[in-house]
Phi, psi and omega in degrees: 000114189262136166263114182248330183206138178306133179091355179247149175294160172299149182247131175285132187217153175259119177237157174299152171297129183301148181273148180282140169255176183301129179077013185251157170242145177266126186247128168271114186288133176255321183207148175218123180283156181256119188249156173301331175301323174302323175295317181298326178290306186292327180274004175081011179280332163259118206262001183232050172289152165287142182231138352289153190232137167266107181293179173106123186221018175234076195254136171232132178194188180244147179290122176260329178202160178216153180275170178297138183092353175281117187238348186280337185223153177245165176307126176101342181295141176269133186222161173242148181234123185266185178298314181286115188250343181189141169222164187284337182070359187241333181292171181301322179296311178301318183289338183263011179081016179246047186298339177294348177254010180301131183290340182257010185300147175243148188230134181295131179077015178219298171255350172235147180296143185246218198253006173283057190201174176270340179221150171206166179241156183209152172288130183303329186290340181248025171257151181239149170284142181262127174309141187293334186285358183249132170289170183300312181294320180295323184283332185307311183294344177291339185280352172216302175307320179284313186290315179291325174298318177297314180298323178294323178292321174296317181296331184283356180080196187249020181295155186281323184262111184239127178259145176231119176258127184086094189259079177243218189298318181289315183301321187291338175277311184301323185297324181287319175296318181298318179295318180302323182275001178081023178268163170261124187257129173249115185262131182241124187242177170297135184306133179085000181272084182291330182294315178292324173300317178296319176304317179296315181291329176295338181265005180109357180298144179270352181199145178216141178194184183285156179294347182267001183256159172259148181286167182290343179226162175290133177275152173278328182198157177222144178243132179249117177260337180285140182281050192236105185298334181292348180283336185300308177298323180300316178292321176302324178290335183276332184273153179273186179306135181073006183280160181235145178245119186253121175268114191264000181263168178273346179218145172209147172298169187297142175278125179287162174301146176215155182295140182300337182293339178275350175262334181301169186071031171064029164286154182217157176239133176219165179246161170247124178248113171063221183199166173246162174297328177300318178303318183296310179302315182293317184284324182286345172276326182283322189305314178293333179288333184298311347272144176287128174245126181266137173270116185234148169244120188263152175221147174294155178307317184291349178265020180307316179303317180296316181296319176297317182298312182296323175293320181299324186270001182075029183253021174248123177261118187087237183224142173274141186221127172276134180233146176252172179299340177285348183292144178299144184303322183292349179288335189259125180246000000 
């Protein structure tokens, strides 16, 4: 499914199987989750995609072929491919363990072709083994919603009372990890969205309400997954002294002016950029222990435009996942 021009739907196309480069594996795609970042790319809010582009960066598939020198994987291995697709390994950021900030980084489904396809290629260094307890479709959201959610959770610190704004794919995973860690989760949804409030409470939230409301207690930290800048001052009002507000998205609308008094008393705001391979290894080891269960709505690959439209309208509960004919039967619900 090709993204060719801003304002146009993705186009179904027949393309050659991609050729392997040095250090790459050829992946037969079984499932690829549909992420809000895909919308930011297709809607023009992320402005530097390669065109034409195959979107998608939450990919699960099997290794069909590998180039010389690939030692991490064998033919038939099931792997996951995330957003971070390549880094230089040489700059100051990479050398300091901050490869997520590499100036030369390349990103799956943005500057590299991604997983809205039957085949893709990936650098072996940036692929992960998928826990056996997950089907293809269940595993796909772990590759971004899970990884970025986990990095956001780590950034939020170890406070007991945690707020989450925007209860979509990432939040429904974070909620389960937070409960496993013994935290109290406060879920903020679109005002009046009773179905999502019920969904959040079912995943262990101790309170759920509209994003225009204040929680019944002061929060130790808040994570904002919704790409809405207006939520930053709202979250600052919700956190207590020394609290932190973590902006977990790659794009957000402008943050409006706000009074210094809601930042004072050592509150802080930070962003989360991409992920590191260490994040992936830690989270994919943790997920089966929780165990994280992903709520997925599956679509055929050729239904990508419908999945994106439903995500844009907030009509996906959990995560949307595109599946190909290669997907294991138990992946499709």
